[in-house]
C-alpha positions as CSV (number, residue, x, y, z in Angstrom):
1,X,0.0,0.0,0.0
2,X,1.3,3.4,-0.9
3,X,1.7,6.3,1.6
4,X,-1.3,8.1,0.1
5,X,-3.4,4.9,0.3
6,X,-2.4,4.5,3.9
7,X,-3.3,8.1,4.8
8,X,-6.7,7.7,3.0
9,X,-7.4,4.5,4.9
10,X,-6.6,6.1,8.3
11,X,-8.8,9.1,7.4
12,X,-11.7,6.7,6.5
13,X,-11.2,4.8,9.8
14,X,-11.3,8.0,11.8
15,X,-14.3,9.3,9.9
16,X,-16.2,6.0,10.5
17,X,-15.2,6.1,14.2
18,X,-16.6,9.6,14.6
19,X,-20.0,8.8,13.2
20,X,-20.2,5.4,14.9
21,X,-19.5,7.2,18.1
22,X,-22.3,9.6,17.4
23,X,-24.6,6.7,16.6
24,X,-23.6,4.9,19.9
25,X,-24.2,8.1,21.9
26,X,-27.6,8.5,20.3
27,X,-28.6,4.9,21.0
28,X,-27.5,5.1,24.6
29,X,-29.7,8.1,25.4
30,X,-32.6,7.3,27.7
31,X,-34.3,10.6,27.2
32,X,-35.1,11.9,23.7
33,X,-33.8,15.4,22.9
34,X,-37.1,17.2,22.5
35,X,-38.9,19.9,24.4
36,X,-40.8,18.5,27.4
37,X,-44.5,18.4,26.7
38,X,-44.2,19.6,23.1
39,X,-46.6,18.3,20.6
40,X,-44.9,16.0,18.1
41,X,-45.7,14.6,14.6
42,X,-48.9,12.5,14.4
43,X,-51.1,10.8,11.9
44,X,-51.9,13.9,9.8
45,X,-48.2,14.6,9.4
46,X,-47.7,11.0,8.3
47,X,-50.3,11.3,5.6
48,X,-48.7,14.5,4.3
49,X,-45.2,12.8,4.4
50,X,-46.6,9.8,2.3
51,X,-48.2,12.2,-0.2
52,X,-45.0,14.3,-0.5
53,X,-42.8,11.2,-0.9
54,X,-45.2,9.8,-3.6
55,X,-44.9,13.1,-5.5
56,X,-41.1,13.0,-5.2
57,X,-41.1,9.4,-6.4
58,X,-43.2,10.3,-9.5
59,X,-40.8,13.1,-10.2
60,X,-37.8,10.8,-9.9
61,X,-39.4,8.2,-12.2
62,X,-40.3,10.9,-14.8
63,X,-36.8,12.4,-14.7
64,X,-35.1,9.0,-14.9
65,X,-37.2,7.7,-17.8
66,X,-36.8,10.7,-20.0
67,X,-33.8,12.1,-21.8
68,X,-31.5,14.5,-19.9
69,X,-32.8,18.1,-20.2
70,X,-30.6,21.2,-20.5
71,X,-31.0,23.2,-17.3
72,X,-31.3,27.0,-17.8
73,X,-31.2,29.8,-15.2
74,X,-35.0,30.0,-15.5
75,X,-35.4,26.3,-14.6
76,X,-33.2,26.7,-11.5
77,X,-35.2,29.7,-10.3
78,X,-38.5,27.9,-10.9
79,X,-37.3,24.9,-9.0
80,X,-36.1,27.0,-6.1
81,X,-39.4,28.8,-6.0
82,X,-41.4,25.6,-6.0
83,X,-39.2,24.2,-3.3
84,X,-39.7,27.3,-1.1
85,X,-43.4,27.0,-1.7
86,X,-43.4,23.4,-0.5
87,X,-41.6,24.5,2.7
88,X,-44.0,27.4,3.2
89,X,-46.9,25.0,2.8
90,X,-45.4,22.6,5.3
91,X,-44.8,25.4,7.8
92,X,-48.4,26.7,7.4
93,X,-49.8,23.1,7.9
94,X,-47.7,22.5,11.0
95,X,-48.7,25.8,12.5
96,X,-52.3,25.1,11.9
97,X,-51.7,21.8,13.6
98,X,-50.3,23.9,16.6
99,X,-46.9,22.3,16.4
100,X,-44.0,24.3,17.8
101,X,-41.6,24.2,14.9
102,X,-39.0,26.3,16.7
103,X,-38.9,23.8,19.6
104,X,-39.2,20.6,17.5
105,X,-36.3,21.7,15.3
106,X,-34.2,22.9,18.1
107,X,-33.7,26.3,16.5
108,X,-32.7,27.9,19.8
109,X,-31.0,24.9,21.4
110,X,-27.4,25.9,20.4
111,X,-25.5,29.2,20.1
112,X,-24.4,30.5,16.7
113,X,-20.8,29.6,17.5
114,X,-21.7,26.1,18.6
115,X,-23.7,25.5,15.5
116,X,-20.9,26.6,13.1
117,X,-18.1,24.8,15.0
118,X,-20.2,21.5,15.3
119,X,-21.2,21.7,11.6
120,X,-17.6,22.3,10.5
121,X,-16.1,19.4,12.6
122,X,-18.8,16.9,11.6
123,X,-18.6,17.9,7.9
124,X,-14.8,17.6,7.9
125,X,-15.2,14.1,9.6
126,X,-17.7,13.1,6.9
127,X,-15.6,13.9,3.9
128,X,-13.4,10.7,3.9
129,X,-16.6,8.6,3.8
130,X,-18.1,10.7,1.0
131,X,-14.8,10.4,-1.0
132,X,-14.8,6.6,-0.4
133,X,-18.4,6.3,-1.7
134,X,-17.5,8.5,-4.7
135,X,-14.4,6.3,-5.5
136,X,-16.6,3.2,-5.3
137,X,-19.1,4.8,-7.6
138,X,-16.4,5.7,-10.1
139,X,-15.0,2.2,-10.0
140,X,-18.4,0.7,-10.7
141,X,-19.8,3.2,-13.2
142,X,-16.5,4.4,-14.7
143,X,-14.7,7.8,-14.4
144,X,-16.5,9.1,-17.4
145,X,-19.8,9.3,-15.7
146,X,-21.7,12.5,-16.1
147,X,-21.9,15.2,-13.4
148,X,-25.1,16.5,-11.9
149,X,-26.8,18.9,-14.2
150,X,-26.5,21.8,-11.8
151,X,-22.8,21.1,-11.5
152,X,-22.4,21.1,-15.3
153,X,-24.4,24.3,-15.5
154,X,-22.1,26.0,-13.0
155,X,-18.9,24.7,-14.7
156,X,-20.2,25.8,-18.1
157,X,-21.7,29.1,-17.1
158,X,-20.5,32.0,-19.2
159,X,-21.7,35.0,-17.1
160,X,-21.1,36.1,-13.5
161,X,-24.8,36.5,-13.0
162,X,-25.4,32.8,-13.6
163,X,-22.7,31.8,-11.2
164,X,-23.9,34.2,-8.5
165,X,-27.4,32.8,-8.9
166,X,-26.3,29.2,-8.5
167,X,-24.1,30.1,-5.5
168,X,-27.0,31.9,-3.7
169,X,-29.4,29.0,-4.4
170,X,-26.9,26.3,-3.5
171,X,-25.5,27.9,-0.3
172,X,-28.6,29.7,1.1
173,X,-31.8,28.2,-0.4
174,X,-31.0,24.5,-1.0
175,X,-29.7,23.7,2.5
176,X,-32.7,25.4,4.2
177,X,-35.3,23.7,1.9
178,X,-33.7,20.2,1.8
179,X,-32.9,20.0,5.4
180,X,-36.3,21.2,6.5
181,X,-38.1,18.7,4.2
182,X,-35.8,15.6,4.6
183,X,-34.3,15.9,8.0
184,X,-36.8,17.9,10.0
185,X,-40.1,16.6,8.4
186,X,-39.5,13.3,6.7
187,X,-37.0,11.9,9.3
188,X,-39.2,13.2,12.1
189,X,-42.3,11.5,10.8
190,X,-40.5,8.2,9.9
191,X,-38.7,8.1,13.3
192,X,-42.0,8.7,15.1
193,X,-43.5,5.5,13.6
194,X,-40.6,3.3,12.5
195,X,-37.7,4.3,14.7
196,X,-34.4,6.0,14.2
197,X,-32.6,3.4,12.1
198,X,-35.4,3.0,9.6
199,X,-35.8,6.8,9.6
200,X,-32.2,7.3,8.8
201,X,-32.1,4.7,6.1
202,X,-35.3,5.8,4.2
203,X,-34.6,9.5,4.6
204,X,-31.1,9.1,3.1
205,X,-32.4,6.9,0.3
206,X,-35.0,9.4,-0.7
207,X,-32.5,12.3,-0.3
208,X,-30.1,10.6,-2.7
209,X,-32.7,9.5,-5.1
210,X,-34.4,12.9,-5.5
211,X,-31.3,14.3,-7.0
212,X,-31.8,11.9,-10.0
213,X,-28.1,11.3,-10.6
214,X,-26.9,7.7,-10.4
215,X,-23.1,8.4,-10.1
216,X,-23.9,10.6,-7.1
217,X,-26.3,8.3,-5.4
218,X,-23.7,6.6,-3.1
219,X,-22.0,9.9,-1.9
220,X,-25.4,11.6,-1.4
221,X,-26.6,8.6,0.6
222,X,-23.6,8.9,2.9
223,X,-24.0,12.7,3.0
224,X,-27.7,12.4,3.9
225,X,-26.9,9.9,6.6
226,X,-24.3,12.1,8.1
227,X,-26.7,15.1,8.1
228,X,-29.3,13.0,9.9
229,X,-26.9,11.8,12.6
230,X,-25.7,15.3,13.1
231,X,-29.3,16.5,13.5
232,X,-30.2,13.6,15.9
233,X,-27.1,14.0,18.0
234,X,-27.2,17.8,18.3
235,X,-30.9,18.2,18.5
236,X,-30.9,21.2,16.2
237,X,-31.8,21.3,12.5
238,X,-29.5,24.3,12.1
239,X,-26.5,22.0,12.4
240,X,-27.2,19.9,9.2
241,X,-28.4,23.1,7.5
242,X,-25.0,24.7,8.2
243,X,-23.2,21.5,7.2
244,X,-25.1,21.4,3.9
245,X,-24.3,25.1,3.2
246,X,-20.6,24.5,3.9
247,X,-20.6,21.4,1.6
248,X,-22.2,23.2,-1.3
249,X,-19.9,26.2,-0.9
250,X,-16.8,24.0,-0.9
251,X,-18.1,22.1,-3.9
252,X,-18.7,25.2,-5.9
253,X,-15.4,26.7,-4.8
254,X,-13.6,23.6,-6.1
255,X,-15.5,23.9,-9.4
256,X,-14.7,27.6,-9.7
257,X,-10.9,27.0,-9.3
258,X,-10.4,23.6,-11.0
259,X,-6.6,24.3,-11.6
260,X,-6.0,25.0,-7.9
261,X,-8.3,22.7,-6.0
262,X,-8.8,18.9,-6.6
263,X,-12.1,17.9,-8.0
């Protein structure tokens, strides 16, 4: 084994140890991290989650069965607008159900500094596992596999306006929308009825599948699992939101400077 291979193996072992430790700490908790007496997800939320998952599944099947479409700036804006509308509808529904979103999501559980530091450490620890999943995907599917359409759009963008638009949506909008839907809502509902392990598995599978990009499925599954563990361990949805924002920012930075940073 080469020196680089040895270093990579050590990093993967450390990364796995960190997240296994989180999982062990979560499983050993006798008291759930949740506000005492707070109303939690119930049958109406489960119905909405099933309907939303069904809609996502139909979208995934439609995208996978059709030819790849060229994404334009207008498409990105419309998708972001629709995603925000879904979040707004969920928030309205939960408020009508008299659920305390702030308490359930742990929005005030941690200080700003604690959120940023925890997100940074846990994302750094997740990268070796993500790189390993990506290496396995490339080995199975070949290095010539296509990139996600939004990544190709950013790499091929000709104007600064397009790049700024993608950066804002990827760093600010996507983490908020995706973490609220997948980690806060989907995971919360599935965990309520099927337990943490099933919630983590199904949530990560749907998160990876909804991106409709086979070469990224493995890395996105690992990424979604790490986000879920970070949320469950910290008790604050702001931690995976911040991790997600950091991840997207670093990814776009690597794409913006391909001659300086490794892809």
